PAKOLSE-642868 format. One record per atom (N, C-alpha, C, O, CB): atom name; chain; x, y, z. Coordinates in nm, 2 decimals. Glycine has a CB too. Example, Ala and Ser with C-alpha at 12.3 -4.5 7.8 and 13.67 -1.06 7.14 Angstrom:
<sites>
 site unit   east  north     up
    N    A   1.32  -0.57   0.78
   CA    A   1.23  -0.45   0.78
    C    A   1.32  -0.33   0.78
    O    A   1.42  -0.33   0.85
   CB    A   1.13  -0.45   0.90
    N    A   1.28  -0.22   0.71
   CA    A   1.37  -0.11   0.71
    C    A   1.29   0.00   0.79
    O    A   1.34   0.11   0.80
   CB    A   1.41  -0.06   0.57
</sites>
This chain:
<sites>
 site unit   east  north     up
    N    A   0.56  -1.66  -0.45
   CA    A   0.51  -1.60  -0.57
    C    A   0.48  -1.45  -0.54
    O    A   0.41  -1.41  -0.44
   CB    A   0.39  -1.67  -0.63
    N    A   0.52  -1.36  -0.63
   CA    A   0.50  -1.22  -0.62
    C    A   0.36  -1.18  -0.68
    O    A   0.33  -1.22  -0.80
   CB    A   0.61  -1.14  -0.68
    N    A   0.28  -1.11  -0.61
   CA    A   0.16  -1.05  -0.66
    C    A   0.17  -0.90  -0.65
    O    A   0.27  -0.85  -0.60
   CB    A   0.03  -1.11  -0.58
    N    A   0.07  -0.83  -0.69
   CA    A   0.08  -0.68  -0.69
    C    A  -0.04  -0.62  -0.62
    O    A  -0.15  -0.67  -0.61
   CB    A   0.08  -0.63  -0.84
    N    A  -0.01  -0.50  -0.56
   CA    A  -0.11  -0.41  -0.50
    C    A  -0.08  -0.27  -0.54
    O    A   0.02  -0.24  -0.60
   CB    A  -0.10  -0.43  -0.34
    N    A  -0.18  -0.18  -0.51
   CA    A  -0.17  -0.04  -0.55
    C    A  -0.14   0.04  -0.43
    O    A  -0.22   0.03  -0.33
   CB    A  -0.30   0.00  -0.63
    N    A  -0.04   0.12  -0.43
   CA    A  -0.01   0.21  -0.32
    C    A   0.00   0.35  -0.37
    O    A   0.01   0.38  -0.49
   CB    A   0.13   0.17  -0.26
    N    A  -0.02   0.45  -0.28
   CA    A  -0.02   0.59  -0.32
    C    A   0.00   0.67  -0.19
    O    A   0.02   0.61  -0.08
   CB    A  -0.15   0.63  -0.39
    N    A   0.00   0.80  -0.20
   CA    A   0.00   0.89  -0.09
    C    A  -0.13   0.97  -0.09
    O    A  -0.17   1.02  -0.19
   CB    A   0.13   0.99  -0.09
    N    A  -0.20   0.97   0.02
   CA    A  -0.32   1.04   0.03
    C    A  -0.29   1.19   0.02
    O    A  -0.21   1.24   0.08
   CB    A  -0.40   1.01   0.17
    N    A  -0.37   1.26  -0.07
   CA    A  -0.34   1.40  -0.10
    C    A  -0.37   1.49   0.02
    O    A  -0.30   1.59   0.04
   CB    A  -0.43   1.44  -0.21
    N    A  -0.47   1.45   0.11
   CA    A  -0.50   1.54   0.22
    C    A  -0.39   1.55   0.32
    O    A  -0.38   1.66   0.38
   CB    A  -0.63   1.49   0.28
    N    A  -0.32   1.44   0.35
   CA    A  -0.22   1.45   0.45
    C    A  -0.09   1.38   0.42
    O    A   0.00   1.38   0.51
   CB    A  -0.28   1.38   0.58
    N    A  -0.07   1.32   0.30
   CA    A   0.05   1.26   0.26
    C    A   0.07   1.12   0.31
    O    A   0.18   1.06   0.28
   CB    A   0.17   1.35   0.31
    N    A  -0.02   1.07   0.39
   CA    A  -0.01   0.93   0.44
    C    A   0.00   0.83   0.33
    O    A  -0.07   0.84   0.23
   CB    A  -0.13   0.90   0.54
    N    A   0.09   0.73   0.35
   CA    A   0.10   0.62   0.26
    C    A  -0.03   0.53   0.27
    O    A  -0.07   0.50   0.38
   CB    A   0.22   0.53   0.28
    N    A  -0.09   0.50   0.16
   CA    A  -0.22   0.42   0.16
    C    A  -0.21   0.32   0.05
    O    A  -0.13   0.32  -0.04
   CB    A  -0.34   0.51   0.14
    N    A  -0.30   0.21   0.07
   CA    A  -0.31   0.11  -0.03
    C    A  -0.46   0.09  -0.06
    O    A  -0.54   0.11   0.02
   CB    A  -0.25  -0.03   0.03
    N    A  -0.48   0.06  -0.19
   CA    A  -0.62   0.04  -0.23
    C    A  -0.67  -0.09  -0.18
    O    A  -0.61  -0.20  -0.20
   CB    A  -0.63   0.04  -0.39
    N    A  -0.78  -0.08  -0.10
   CA    A  -0.84  -0.20  -0.04
    C    A  -0.93  -0.27  -0.13
    O    A  -0.98  -0.22  -0.23
   CB    A  -0.91  -0.16   0.08
    N    A  -0.96  -0.40  -0.09
   CA    A  -1.05  -0.48  -0.17
    C    A  -1.19  -0.42  -0.17
    O    A  -1.27  -0.45  -0.26
   CB    A  -1.06  -0.62  -0.10
    N    A  -1.22  -0.33  -0.08
   CA    A  -1.35  -0.26  -0.07
    C    A  -1.36  -0.13  -0.15
    O    A  -1.46  -0.06  -0.16
   CB    A  -1.39  -0.23   0.07
    N    A  -1.24  -0.10  -0.22
   CA    A  -1.23   0.02  -0.30
    C    A  -1.19   0.14  -0.23
    O    A  -1.18   0.25  -0.29
   CB    A  -1.37   0.04  -0.37
    N    A  -1.18   0.13  -0.10
   CA    A  -1.13   0.25  -0.02
    C    A  -0.98   0.24   0.00
    O    A  -0.92   0.14  -0.02
   CB    A  -1.20   0.24   0.12
    N    A  -0.92   0.36   0.03
   CA    A  -0.78   0.37   0.05
    C    A  -0.75   0.34   0.20
    O    A  -0.80   0.41   0.29
   CB    A  -0.72   0.51   0.01
    N    A  -0.67   0.24   0.23
   CA    A  -0.64   0.19   0.36
    C    A  -0.50   0.24   0.41
    O    A  -0.41   0.25   0.33
   CB    A  -0.65   0.04   0.37
    N    A  -0.49   0.27   0.54
   CA    A  -0.36   0.31   0.59
    C    A  -0.26   0.20   0.62
    O    A  -0.14   0.22   0.64
   CB    A  -0.38   0.39   0.72
    N    A  -0.31   0.07   0.61
   CA    A  -0.23  -0.04   0.64
    C    A  -0.24  -0.14   0.52
    O    A  -0.35  -0.14   0.45
   CB    A  -0.27  -0.12   0.77
    N    A  -0.14  -0.21   0.48
   CA    A  -0.13  -0.29   0.37
    C    A  -0.23  -0.41   0.39
    O    A  -0.27  -0.47   0.29
   CB    A   0.01  -0.34   0.34
    N    A  -0.26  -0.45   0.51
   CA    A  -0.35  -0.56   0.54
    C    A  -0.49  -0.52   0.47
    O    A  -0.54  -0.41   0.50
   CB    A  -0.37  -0.58   0.69
    N    A  -0.54  -0.61   0.40
   CA    A  -0.67  -0.58   0.33
    C    A  -0.66  -0.51   0.20
    O    A  -0.76  -0.48   0.13
   CB    A  -0.75  -0.49   0.42
    N    A  -0.53  -0.50   0.15
   CA    A  -0.51  -0.44   0.01
    C    A  -0.57  -0.54  -0.09
    O    A  -0.56  -0.66  -0.08
   CB    A  -0.36  -0.41  -0.01
    N    A  -0.62  -0.48  -0.20
   CA    A  -0.67  -0.56  -0.31
    C    A  -0.55  -0.62  -0.39
    O    A  -0.46  -0.55  -0.43
   CB    A  -0.75  -0.47  -0.41
    N    A  -0.55  -0.75  -0.40
   CA    A  -0.43  -0.82  -0.46
    C    A  -0.46  -0.85  -0.61
    O    A  -0.57  -0.90  -0.64
   CB    A  -0.40  -0.95  -0.39
    N    A  -0.37  -0.82  -0.70
   CA    A  -0.38  -0.85  -0.84
    C    A  -0.29  -0.97  -0.87
    O    A  -0.17  -0.97  -0.84
   CB    A  -0.34  -0.72  -0.93
    N    A  -0.35  -1.07  -0.92
   CA    A  -0.28  -1.20  -0.95
    C    A  -0.25  -1.22  -1.10
    O    A  -0.19  -1.32  -1.13
   CB    A  -0.35  -1.31  -0.89
    N    A  -0.31  -1.14  -1.18
   CA    A  -0.29  -1.15  -1.33
    C    A  -0.30  -1.02  -1.40
    O    A  -0.34  -0.92  -1.34
   CB    A  -0.40  -1.25  -1.39
    N    A  -0.26  -1.01  -1.53
   CA    A  -0.25  -0.89  -1.60
    C    A  -0.37  -0.80  -1.60
    O    A  -0.37  -0.68  -1.59
   CB    A  -0.20  -0.92  -1.74
    N    A  -0.49  -0.87  -1.62
   CA    A  -0.61  -0.79  -1.62
    C    A  -0.64  -0.72  -1.49
    O    A  -0.69  -0.61  -1.48
   CB    A  -0.73  -0.88  -1.66
    N    A  -0.61  -0.79  -1.38
   CA    A  -0.63  -0.73  -1.25
    C    A  -0.53  -0.61  -1.22
    O    A  -0.56  -0.51  -1.16
   CB    A  -0.61  -0.84  -1.14
    N    A  -0.41  -0.63  -1.28
   CA    A  -0.31  -0.52  -1.27
    C    A  -0.36  -0.40  -1.34
    O    A  -0.35  -0.28  -1.30
   CB    A  -0.17  -0.56  -1.32
    N    A  -0.41  -0.42  -1.46
   CA    A  -0.47  -0.31  -1.54
    C    A  -0.59  -0.24  -1.47
    O    A  -0.60  -0.12  -1.47
   CB    A  -0.52  -0.36  -1.68
    N    A  -0.67  -0.32  -1.40
   CA    A  -0.78  -0.26  -1.32
    C    A  -0.72  -0.18  -1.20
    O    A  -0.78  -0.07  -1.17
   CB    A  -0.87  -0.37  -1.26
    N    A  -0.61  -0.22  -1.14
   CA    A  -0.55  -0.14  -1.03
    C    A  -0.50  -0.01  -1.09
    O    A  -0.52   0.10  -1.03
   CB    A  -0.43  -0.22  -0.97
    N    A  -0.44  -0.02  -1.21
   CA    A  -0.38   0.11  -1.27
    C    A  -0.50   0.20  -1.30
    O    A  -0.48   0.32  -1.28
   CB    A  -0.31   0.07  -1.40
    N    A  -0.61   0.15  -1.35
   CA    A  -0.72   0.24  -1.38
    C    A  -0.78   0.30  -1.26
    O    A  -0.82   0.42  -1.26
   CB    A  -0.83   0.16  -1.46
    N    A  -0.79   0.22  -1.15
   CA    A  -0.84   0.27  -1.02
    C    A  -0.75   0.39  -0.97
    O    A  -0.80   0.48  -0.92
   CB    A  -0.85   0.16  -0.92
    N    A  -0.62   0.37  -0.99
   CA    A  -0.52   0.47  -0.95
    C    A  -0.54   0.60  -1.03
    O    A  -0.54   0.71  -0.97
   CB    A  -0.38   0.42  -0.96
    N    A  -0.56   0.59  -1.16
   CA    A  -0.58   0.71  -1.24
    C    A  -0.71   0.78  -1.20
    O    A  -0.71   0.90  -1.20
   CB    A  -0.59   0.67  -1.39
    N    A  -0.81   0.70  -1.17
   CA    A  -0.94   0.76  -1.13
    C    A  -0.92   0.84  -1.00
    O    A  -0.98   0.94  -0.98
   CB    A  -1.05   0.65  -1.12
    N    A  -0.85   0.78  -0.91
   CA    A  -0.83   0.84  -0.77
    C    A  -0.75   0.97  -0.79
    O    A  -0.77   1.06  -0.71
   CB    A  -0.76   0.74  -0.68
    N    A  -0.65   0.97  -0.88
   CA    A  -0.57   1.09  -0.90
    C    A  -0.66   1.20  -0.96
    O    A  -0.66   1.31  -0.91
   CB    A  -0.45   1.06  -1.00
    N    A  -0.75   1.17  -1.05
   CA    A  -0.84   1.26  -1.11
    C    A  -0.94   1.32  -1.01
    O    A  -0.98   1.43  -1.02
   CB    A  -0.92   1.20  -1.23
    N    A  -0.97   1.24  -0.91
   CA    A  -1.06   1.28  -0.80
    C    A  -0.99   1.35  -0.69
    O    A  -1.05   1.38  -0.59
   CB    A  -1.14   1.16  -0.75
    N    A  -0.86   1.37  -0.71
   CA    A  -0.78   1.44  -0.60
    C    A  -0.78   1.37  -0.47
    O    A  -0.78   1.44  -0.36
   CB    A  -0.83   1.58  -0.59
    N    A  -0.78   1.24  -0.47
   CA    A  -0.77   1.16  -0.35
    C    A  -0.63   1.13  -0.31
    O    A  -0.59   1.13  -0.20
   CB    A  -0.86   1.04  -0.36
    N    A  -0.55   1.09  -0.41
   CA    A  -0.41   1.04  -0.39
    C    A  -0.32   1.10  -0.50
    O    A  -0.36   1.15  -0.60
   CB    A  -0.41   0.89  -0.39
    N    A  -0.19   1.09  -0.47
   CA    A  -0.08   1.12  -0.56
    C    A   0.02   1.01  -0.55
    O    A   0.02   0.92  -0.47
   CB    A  -0.01   1.26  -0.53
    N    A   0.12   1.01  -0.64
   CA    A   0.23   0.91  -0.65
    C    A   0.18   0.77  -0.64
    O    A   0.22   0.69  -0.55
   CB    A   0.33   0.94  -0.53
    N    A   0.09   0.74  -0.73
   CA    A   0.03   0.60  -0.74
    C    A   0.12   0.51  -0.81
    O    A   0.18   0.54  -0.91
   CB    A  -0.11   0.61  -0.82
    N    A   0.14   0.39  -0.75
   CA    A   0.23   0.29  -0.80
    C    A   0.17   0.15  -0.77
    O    A   0.12   0.12  -0.67
   CB    A   0.37   0.30  -0.74
    N    A   0.18   0.06  -0.88
   CA    A   0.15  -0.08  -0.86
    C    A   0.29  -0.14  -0.82
    O    A   0.39  -0.12  -0.88
   CB    A   0.10  -0.15  -0.99
    N    A   0.28  -0.21  -0.70
   CA    A   0.41  -0.27  -0.65
    C    A   0.40  -0.42  -0.63
    O    A   0.29  -0.47  -0.62
   CB    A   0.44  -0.20  -0.51
    N    A   0.52  -0.48  -0.63
   CA    A   0.52  -0.62  -0.61
    C    A   0.52  -0.65  -0.46
    O    A   0.59  -0.58  -0.38
   CB    A   0.65  -0.69  -0.67
    N    A   0.44  -0.75  -0.42
   CA    A   0.44  -0.79  -0.28
    C    A   0.44  -0.95  -0.28
    O    A   0.40  -1.01  -0.37
   CB    A   0.32  -0.74  -0.20
    N    A   0.49  -1.00  -0.17
   CA    A   0.49  -1.14  -0.15
    C    A   0.38  -1.17  -0.04
    O    A   0.36  -1.10   0.05
   CB    A   0.63  -1.20  -0.10
    N    A   0.31  -1.28  -0.06
   CA    A   0.22  -1.33   0.04
    C    A   0.29  -1.43   0.13
    O    A   0.35  -1.53   0.09
   CB    A   0.09  -1.40  -0.02
    N    A   0.29  -1.39   0.26
   CA    A   0.36  -1.47   0.36
    C    A   0.25  -1.51   0.46
    O    A   0.23  -1.43   0.56
   CB    A   0.48  -1.40   0.43
    N    A   0.19  -1.63   0.44
   CA    A   0.08  -1.66   0.53
    C    A  -0.04  -1.57   0.49
    O    A  -0.08  -1.56   0.38
   CB    A   0.12  -1.66   0.68
    N    A  -0.08  -1.50   0.59
   CA    A  -0.19  -1.40   0.57
    C    A  -0.14  -1.26   0.56
    O    A  -0.22  -1.17   0.54
   CB    A  -0.29  -1.41   0.69
    N    A  -0.01  -1.24   0.56
   CA    A   0.05  -1.11   0.55
    C    A   0.10  -1.08   0.41
    O    A   0.14  -1.17   0.34
   CB    A   0.17  -1.09   0.65
    N    A   0.10  -0.95   0.38
   CA    A   0.16  -0.90   0.25
    C    A   0.29  -0.83   0.29
    O    A   0.30  -0.75   0.38
   CB    A   0.06  -0.80   0.18
    N    A   0.40  -0.86   0.21
   CA    A   0.53  -0.81   0.24
    C    A   0.58  -0.75   0.11
    O    A   0.61  -0.82   0.01
   CB    A   0.62  -0.92   0.29
    N    A   0.60  -0.62   0.11
   CA    A   0.66  -0.55  -0.01
    C    A   0.79  -0.61  -0.05
    O    A   0.88  -0.63   0.04
   CB    A   0.67  -0.40   0.01
    N    A   0.82  -0.63  -0.18
   CA    A   0.94  -0.69  -0.23
    C    A   1.06  -0.59  -0.22
    O    A   1.17  -0.62  -0.17
   CB    A   0.93  -0.74  -0.37
    N    A   1.03  -0.46  -0.26
   CA    A   1.14  -0.36  -0.26
    C    A   1.15  -0.29  -0.13
    O    A   1.05  -0.27  -0.06
   CB    A   1.10  -0.25  -0.37
    N    A   1.28  -0.27  -0.09
   CA    A   1.31  -0.20   0.04
    C    A   1.23  -0.07   0.05
    O    A   1.18  -0.03   0.16
   CB    A   1.46  -0.18   0.05
    N    A   1.23   0.01  -0.06
   CA    A   1.16   0.14  -0.06
    C    A   1.02   0.13  -0.01
    O    A   0.97   0.20   0.07
   CB    A   1.16   0.21  -0.20
    N    A   0.95   0.03  -0.06
   CA    A   0.81   0.01  -0.02
    C    A   0.79  -0.05   0.12
    O    A   0.69  -0.02   0.19
   CB    A   0.74  -0.09  -0.12
    N    A   0.89  -0.12   0.17
   CA    A   0.89  -0.17   0.31
    C    A   0.90  -0.05   0.40
    O    A   0.83  -0.04   0.50
   CB    A   1.00  -0.27   0.33
    N    A   0.99   0.04   0.36
   CA    A   1.01   0.16   0.44
    C    A   0.88   0.25   0.44
    O    A   0.84   0.30   0.55
   CB    A   1.13   0.25   0.39
    N    A   0.82   0.26   0.33
   CA    A   0.70   0.34   0.31
    C    A   0.58   0.27   0.40
    O    A   0.50   0.34   0.45
   CB    A   0.65   0.35   0.17
    N    A   0.59   0.14   0.40
   CA    A   0.48   0.07   0.47
    C    A   0.50   0.09   0.63
    O    A   0.39   0.11   0.69
   CB    A   0.50  -0.08   0.45
    N    A   0.62   0.09   0.68
   CA    A   0.64   0.10   0.82
    C    A   0.66   0.24   0.88
    O    A   0.62   0.27   0.99
   CB    A   0.75   0.01   0.86
    N    A   0.73   0.32   0.80
   CA    A   0.76   0.46   0.85
    C    A   0.91   0.48   0.87
    O    A   0.99   0.41   0.81
   CB    A   0.70   0.48   0.99
    N    A   0.95   0.58   0.95
   CA    A   1.09   0.62   0.96
    C    A   1.18   0.50   1.00
    O    A   1.14   0.41   1.08
   CB    A   1.11   0.73   1.06
    N    A   1.31   0.50   0.94
   CA    A   1.40   0.39   0.97
    C    A   1.49   0.42   1.09
    O    A   1.55   0.33   1.15
   CB    A   1.48   0.36   0.85
    N    A   1.49   0.55   1.14
   CA    A   1.58   0.59   1.25
    C    A   1.50   0.58   1.38
    O    A   1.56   0.53   1.48
   CB    A   1.63   0.73   1.22
    N    A   1.38   0.63   1.38
   CA    A   1.30   0.63   1.51
    C    A   1.20   0.53   1.50
    O    A   1.09   0.55   1.44
   CB    A   1.24   0.77   1.53
    N    A   1.22   0.41   1.57
   CA    A   1.12   0.31   1.56
    C    A   1.00   0.33   1.65
    O    A   0.91   0.26   1.65
   CB    A   1.19   0.18   1.61
    N    A   1.01   0.44   1.73
   CA    A   0.89   0.48   1.81
    C    A   0.80   0.57   1.73
    O    A   0.69   0.61   1.79
   CB    A   0.94   0.55   1.93
    N    A   0.82   0.59   1.60
   CA    A   0.74   0.67   1.52
    C    A   0.69   0.59   1.40
    O    A   0.74   0.48   1.37
   CB    A   0.81   0.80   1.46
    N    A   0.58   0.63   1.34
   CA    A   0.53   0.56   1.22
    C    A   0.45   0.44   1.25
    O    A   0.42   0.41   1.37
   CB    A   0.65   0.53   1.13
    N    A   0.42   0.36   1.15
   CA    A   0.34   0.25   1.16
    C    A   0.41   0.13   1.24
    O    A   0.34   0.05   1.30
   CB    A   0.30   0.20   1.03
    N    A   0.54   0.13   1.23
   CA    A   0.61   0.02   1.31
    C    A   0.59   0.04   1.46
    O    A   0.59  -0.05   1.54
   CB    A   0.76   0.02   1.28
    N    A   0.57   0.17   1.50
   CA    A   0.55   0.19   1.65
    C    A   0.41   0.14   1.68
    O    A   0.39   0.09   1.79
   CB    A   0.56   0.34   1.68
    N    A   0.31   0.16   1.59
   CA    A   0.18   0.11   1.62
    C    A   0.18  -0.04   1.64
    O    A   0.11  -0.09   1.73
   CB    A   0.08   0.15   1.51
    N    A   0.26  -0.11   1.55
   CA    A   0.26  -0.26   1.56
    C    A   0.32  -0.30   1.69
    O    A   0.28  -0.40   1.75
   CB    A   0.34  -0.31   1.44
    N    A   0.43  -0.23   1.74
   CA    A   0.50  -0.28   1.86
    C    A   0.41  -0.25   1.98
    O    A   0.42  -0.32   2.08
   CB    A   0.63  -0.20   1.87
    N    A   0.33  -0.14   1.98
   CA    A   0.24  -0.12   2.09
    C    A   0.13  -0.22   2.10
    O    A   0.08  -0.25   2.21
   CB    A   0.18   0.02   2.08
    N    A   0.09  -0.27   1.98
   CA    A  -0.02  -0.37   1.98
    C    A   0.02  -0.51   2.03
    O    A  -0.06  -0.59   2.07
   CB    A  -0.08  -0.38   1.84
    N    A   0.15  -0.53   2.01
   CA    A   0.21  -0.66   2.05
    C    A   0.22  -0.68   2.20
    O    A   0.27  -0.79   2.24
   CB    A   0.34  -0.69   1.99
</sites>
């Protein structure tokens, strides 16, 4: 089943971020606030508008993700690339962090 999360780019450095359950913008999709119904999606959209007005983020989007066990997996390829980083250099971006941790 597809659920939704809010993603954006942090204005200070352009880093891809996700709105966390604690209301903070997180650098990893783990811990993102999940919207499971229309009212929750509306709340995500309002949180995004507020963050834009506060000059915290830009390019705010509610995106579809799948829950796979305890992990969130973006449905669209564009969002998977944004989640992990460059597709050519696997030693850069967030995918490099994950391989170092393993």
